[in-house]
C-alpha positions in Angstrom: -3.4 87.3 49.3 -0.2 86.6 51.2 3.2 85.7 50.0 3.8 82.0 49.5 6.4 79.7 48.0 4.4 79.7 44.7 4.3 83.5 44.5 8.1 83.6 45.1 8.6 81.1 42.2 6.3 82.6 39.6 6.4 86.3 40.4 9.2 88.8 39.8 7.4 91.2 42.1 4.6 90.3 44.6 2.3 92.6 46.6 0.1 91.4 49.4 -3.5 92.3 48.8 -7.1 91.1 48.8 -9.8 91.3 46.1 -12.0 94.4 45.9 -15.7 94.2 46.6 -16.9 96.5 43.9 -16.6 96.9 40.1 -17.0 94.4 37.2 -13.9 92.6 38.3 -14.7 92.4 42.1 -13.5 89.3 43.8 -10.5 88.8 41.4 -6.8 89.4 41.9 -4.6 90.2 38.9 -1.0 89.8 37.9 0.7 91.2 34.8 3.4 89.7 32.7 6.7 91.5 33.3 6.6 93.4 30.0 3.4 95.3 30.9 4.0 98.6 32.7 2.5 99.0 36.2 3.1 102.4 37.8 5.8 102.3 40.4 6.5 98.6 40.1 9.7 97.3 38.6 9.0 96.3 35.0 11.9 94.7 33.2 10.6 91.9 30.9 12.7 89.5 33.0 15.9 91.1 31.6 18.9 92.5 33.4 19.1 95.3 30.9 16.0 96.9 32.5 16.8 96.2 36.1 15.5 98.9 38.4 13.1 100.5 35.8 9.9 101.6 37.5 7.3 103.1 35.0 5.7 106.4 35.9 2.4 105.3 34.3 0.1 102.4 34.0 -0.5 100.5 30.7 -4.0 101.1 29.4 -5.0 97.5 30.3 -3.7 98.0 33.9 -5.6 101.3 34.1 -8.9 99.7 33.0 -8.5 96.8 35.4 -7.9 99.1 38.3 -10.9 101.1 37.4 -13.2 98.0 37.6 -12.0 96.8 41.0 -9.3 94.4 39.9 -6.7 94.0 42.7 -3.1 94.0 41.4 -0.8 91.6 43.2 2.4 91.7 41.1 4.4 90.9 38.0 5.1 87.4 36.6 8.3 85.9 35.3 8.7 85.4 31.5 11.2 84.5 28.9 13.4 87.6 28.4 11.5 90.1 26.3 9.2 87.1 25.2 12.0 85.2 23.5 11.2 81.5 24.0 8.7 78.6 24.1 9.5 77.1 27.5 10.1 80.0 29.9 13.7 78.8 30.3 15.2 81.9 28.6 14.6 84.0 31.6 17.2 86.8 32.0 20.5 86.7 33.8 20.0 85.8 37.5 16.3 84.9 37.1 15.3 81.3 37.8 12.9 79.7 35.3 9.5 78.9 36.8 8.6 75.2 37.3 5.3 73.6 36.1 2.9 73.3 39.1 1.6 70.0 37.7 5.1 68.5 37.7 8.1 70.5 39.0 10.4 68.6 36.7 8.7 70.1 33.7 8.7 73.6 32.1 5.7 75.9 32.3 5.8 76.9 28.6 6.6 80.3 27.3 7.0 83.1 27.1 4.2 83.8 29.7 5.2 80.9 31.8 5.0 82.7 35.2 1.5 83.9 34.3 0.1 80.5 33.5 1.7 78.9 36.5 0.3 81.6 38.9 -3.2 81.1 37.5 -2.9 77.4 38.0 -2.0 77.7 41.8 -3.9 80.8 42.9 -7.7 80.9 43.5 -9.8 83.7 42.0 -6.8 84.9 40.0 -6.4 86.1 36.4 -3.1 87.0 34.7 -2.8 89.6 31.9 -0.2 88.2 29.5 1.1 89.0 26.0 1.5 86.9 22.9 3.7 87.4 19.9 3.8 83.9 18.4 1.9 81.8 20.9 3.1 83.1 24.2 -0.4 82.9 25.8 -1.7 79.7 24.3 1.5 77.7 24.8 2.0 78.1 28.6 -1.8 77.8 29.1 -1.7 74.4 27.3 1.4 73.2 29.3 -0.1 74.3 32.7 -3.7 73.2 32.1 -5.4 76.6 32.1 -7.3 78.8 29.7 -5.4 81.2 27.4 -7.3 83.8 25.4 -5.4 85.8 22.8 -7.6 88.5 21.1 -7.5 89.9 17.7 -4.6 92.2 17.0 -5.8 95.7 17.8 -8.7 94.7 20.1 -6.7 95.5 23.3 -4.5 98.5 23.5 -0.7 98.0 23.5 0.0 101.3 25.3 2.4 100.5 28.1 3.6 97.2 26.6 7.4 96.7 26.2 7.6 95.8 22.5 8.9 92.6 21.2 7.5 92.8 17.6 5.1 95.7 17.1 3.1 94.1 14.3 2.6 90.9 16.2 2.2 91.7 19.9 -1.2 91.2 21.6 -2.2 91.6 25.2 -4.6 88.8 26.4 -5.9 86.8 29.3 -4.9 83.7 31.2 -7.6 82.3 33.6 -9.0 79.2 35.2 -12.4 79.6 33.7 -14.2 81.1 30.7 -16.3 83.5 32.8 -13.3 85.2 34.2 -11.7 85.4 30.8 -14.9 86.9 29.3 -15.4 89.6 31.9 -11.7 90.6 31.9 -11.6 90.9 28.1 -14.8 93.0 28.3 -13.0 95.4 30.5 -9.6 95.7 28.8 -10.8 95.6 25.1 -11.8 98.7 23.1 -10.3 101.7 21.3 -7.6 103.8 22.9 -6.3 107.1 21.7 -2.8 106.2 23.0 -2.5 103.3 20.5 -3.3 104.0 16.9 -3.5 100.3 16.1 -6.3 99.8 18.7 -9.6 101.0 17.1 -12.0 98.2 18.1 -15.4 98.9 19.6 -16.1 97.5 23.1 -18.2 94.4 23.5 -19.8 92.6 26.4 -18.3 89.2 26.1 -20.0 88.0 29.2 -23.2 88.3 27.3 -22.3 85.3 25.2 -21.9 83.0 28.1 -24.5 80.2 28.1 -25.0 80.2 24.3 -25.1 76.8 22.5 -22.4 75.5 20.1 -25.1 73.4 18.3 -24.9 74.1 14.6 -21.4 75.4 14.6 -19.0 74.1 12.0 -15.4 73.6 13.0 -12.5 73.1 10.5 -9.7 70.6 11.2 -6.5 71.4 9.3 -5.1 68.0 8.3 -1.5 69.5 8.3 -1.8 70.3 12.0 -3.0 66.9 13.4 0.0 64.9 12.2 3.1 63.8 14.2 1.5 64.5 17.6 2.5 62.9 20.9 0.0 60.0 21.5 -1.3 61.7 24.6 -1.8 65.0 22.8 -3.7 63.2 20.0 -5.8 61.4 22.6 -6.8 64.7 24.3 -7.6 66.3 21.0 -9.9 63.4 19.9 -11.7 63.3 23.3 -12.4 67.1 22.9 -13.7 66.5 19.3 -16.1 63.8 20.6 -17.5 66.1 23.3 -18.2 68.8 20.8 -19.8 66.3 18.3 -22.2 65.2 21.0 -23.2 68.8 21.5 -24.1 69.2 17.9 -20.9 70.7 16.4 -20.1 69.7 12.8 -16.6 69.1 11.7 -15.0 69.4 8.2 -11.5 69.0 6.9 -9.7 72.2 5.8 -6.2 72.9 4.5 -3.6 75.3 5.9 -0.8 73.9 3.7 0.8 77.2 3.1 0.8 78.1 6.8 2.2 74.7 7.7 5.1 75.2 5.3 5.8 78.9 5.6 4.5 80.3 8.9 7.6 79.5 10.9 10.2 81.2 8.6 7.8 84.1 8.0 7.2 84.6 11.7 10.8 84.4 12.8 12.0 86.8 10.1 9.4 89.4 11.0 9.7 88.9 14.7 13.5 89.0 14.9 13.7 92.1 12.6 11.2 94.0 14.7 12.8 92.8 17.9 16.3 94.0 16.9 14.9 97.4 16.2 12.9 97.7 19.4 15.8 96.5 21.6 18.2 99.0 20.1 17.2 101.7 22.6 18.5 99.6 25.5 22.0 101.1 25.3 23.0 101.6 29.0 22.4 105.4 28.8 18.8 106.3 29.5 17.5 103.7 31.9 18.1 100.2 33.3 21.5 98.5 33.5 24.7 100.4 32.8 28.4 100.3 33.5 31.2 102.8 34.0 32.0 104.8 30.9 35.7 104.4 30.2 37.9 106.3 27.7 36.3 104.4 24.8 34.2 104.8 21.6 30.4 104.8 22.1 30.1 101.5 20.1 32.5 99.7 22.5 30.4 100.9 25.5 27.2 100.0 23.8 28.4 96.5 23.0 29.9 96.0 26.5 26.7 96.9 28.3 24.5 94.8 26.0 26.9 91.9 26.1 26.8 91.9 29.9 23.0 92.4 30.3 21.3 90.4 27.5 20.8 86.7 27.8 22.0 84.2 25.1 18.6 83.9 23.3 18.1 87.7 23.2 21.6 88.2 21.7 20.8 85.5 19.1 17.6 87.2 18.0 19.1 90.7 17.9 21.9 89.4 15.7 19.7 87.5 13.3 17.2 90.4 13.1 19.9 93.0 12.5 21.4 90.9 9.7 18.0 90.4 8.0 17.2 94.1 7.9 20.7 95.3 6.8 21.0 97.2 3.5 21.0 94.6 0.7 19.1 92.0 2.8 15.9 93.7 3.8 14.3 93.1 0.4 15.4 89.5 0.4 14.1 88.7 4.0 11.9 91.2 5.8 9.9 92.6 2.8 9.5 89.1 1.4 8.2 87.9 4.8 5.6 90.7 4.9 4.3 89.6 1.5 4.2 86.0 2.6 2.2 87.0 5.7 -0.6 88.4 3.5 -0.7 85.0 1.6 -1.0 83.2 4.9 -3.8 85.5 6.2 -5.7 84.9 2.9 -5.5 81.1 3.5 -7.1 81.5 6.9 -9.8 83.8 5.4 -10.6 81.1 2.8 -11.1 78.5 5.5 -13.4 80.8 7.5 -15.8 81.0 4.5 -17.0 77.5 5.4 -16.5 77.2 9.2 -16.9 79.2 12.4 -13.6 78.3 13.8 -10.5 76.1 13.3 -9.5 73.5 15.8 -6.2 71.7 16.5 -3.8 70.9 19.4 -2.1 73.9 20.9 1.3 72.2 21.2 2.4 68.9 19.4 4.1 67.7 22.6 3.5 67.3 26.3 5.3 69.8 28.6 8.9 68.6 28.4 11.2 68.2 31.4 13.9 70.8 31.8 16.5 68.2 30.8 14.7 67.4 27.6 14.3 71.1 26.8 18.0 71.7 27.2 18.7 69.1 24.5 16.8 70.9 21.8 18.7 73.1 19.3 17.4 76.6 18.7 15.9 75.5 15.4 14.1 72.6 17.1 12.8 75.1 19.7 11.4 77.4 16.9 9.7 74.5 15.0 7.6 73.6 18.1 5.7 76.9 17.6 4.3 75.6 14.3 0.7 75.2 15.6 0.5 78.7 17.2 2.5 81.1 14.9 0.0 81.1 12.0 -2.9 82.6 14.0 -0.5 85.1 15.6 1.0 86.1 12.2 -2.6 86.7 10.9 -3.6 88.6 14.0 -6.5 86.2 14.6 -8.2 85.6 17.9 -7.5 82.2 19.5 -8.0 80.3 22.7 -6.3 77.3 24.3 -8.5 75.2 26.6 -7.5 72.1 28.6 -8.3 68.7 27.1 -9.8 66.1 29.3 -8.6 62.6 30.3 -4.9 63.2 29.8 -2.0 62.3 32.2 -0.3 65.7 31.7 -1.9 69.0 30.6 -2.8 69.1 26.9 -4.3 72.2 25.2 -6.8 72.3 22.3 -6.7 75.5 20.3 -9.6 77.2 18.6 -9.0 80.1 16.1 -11.7 82.4 14.8 -11.9 85.1 12.2 -10.9 88.7 13.2 -13.0 90.2 16.0 -15.0 86.9 16.5 -13.9 86.4 20.1 -17.5 85.6 21.1 -17.3 82.3 19.2 -14.2 81.3 21.2 -16.0 82.2 24.4 -18.9 80.0 23.5 -16.7 77.1 22.4 -14.5 77.3 25.5 -17.5 77.4 27.9 -19.0 74.3 26.2 -15.9 72.3 27.2 -15.9 73.3 30.9 
């Protein structure tokens, strides 16, 4: 695969290469979101603070893909450290990628470069990461498939952390078969990540199974206030599944609809501020000349120069929420709320195989429209994706049919029920 205009736009690093002819992943090229370590290749999470950092090791997911013949061709642009919904919060000096469907529109975030690369490159899969919807969101906006596995199914060893209790490595692809065979390779326990204890499965083995007899829950709170085109795509998808023998029933995710956004952002920002504290200008990445000054002044000067606006906002909010006197009121309370939200999902899964709703409530906005949104309006657009991510539940965004611009439909299953998502996704291809 040779360098093109598209690879320059969507990749932070691109390597010429062609697919291997052996292994389970033969015939496919792979890119990795810029927060996943690839040995010897600059990995900076699209942030100036890590400029020049080249890992001395491969992330476990990278190692497993290499071992099965996957040809690595580079790293994709993202929102800085994963902080965003549109991939417009790329770090200082990095241009946001443009949506291949309409160059006036955003790709979605934070894995925007990954979704766009998959849309334009043949036989290509991108390994991305989701904290609150960063795989499903750009997959929906770019019209591709985004599969986010259960928390703990894929090792996080070699991932630059955003929020440890939320981060999940997953797959963006053009078709379900590529997603299934890639997940089969990267999933499974890893001694380098104590949160990854899942047994390996052959997800390809579920391809071709029927959806007939499945019961899908529709949360009434998540199908209101949608863009008309999004609603149209969702209803068309529902009709297709009904014809294939799927039963639908109403379920309620009232608590998630009301509390998932504040719960998510408190947990995510607190954990992010802790994780990003190590980027001080001393050990690796961006630094400046040390003057005759107190360490705190040097630390603040370096971070002030190298972090983007959104990164600074989240660090400040997270630091405030975990300060002495505030941790109990915010972070600890958010952790308790997360348990309540998980239990609400578990209650819904007693009567259905999966939950279905639009991935995003809007069409991919133009760059101009995205600029007009306040930070709070930006955060609220994550409503449909943060619940499943908070709960660590597997979910998949698949493109809806008969829409003018890309629309995603999201299916969420119970923990470690990825095979149900594979079956549902394939039935819509």
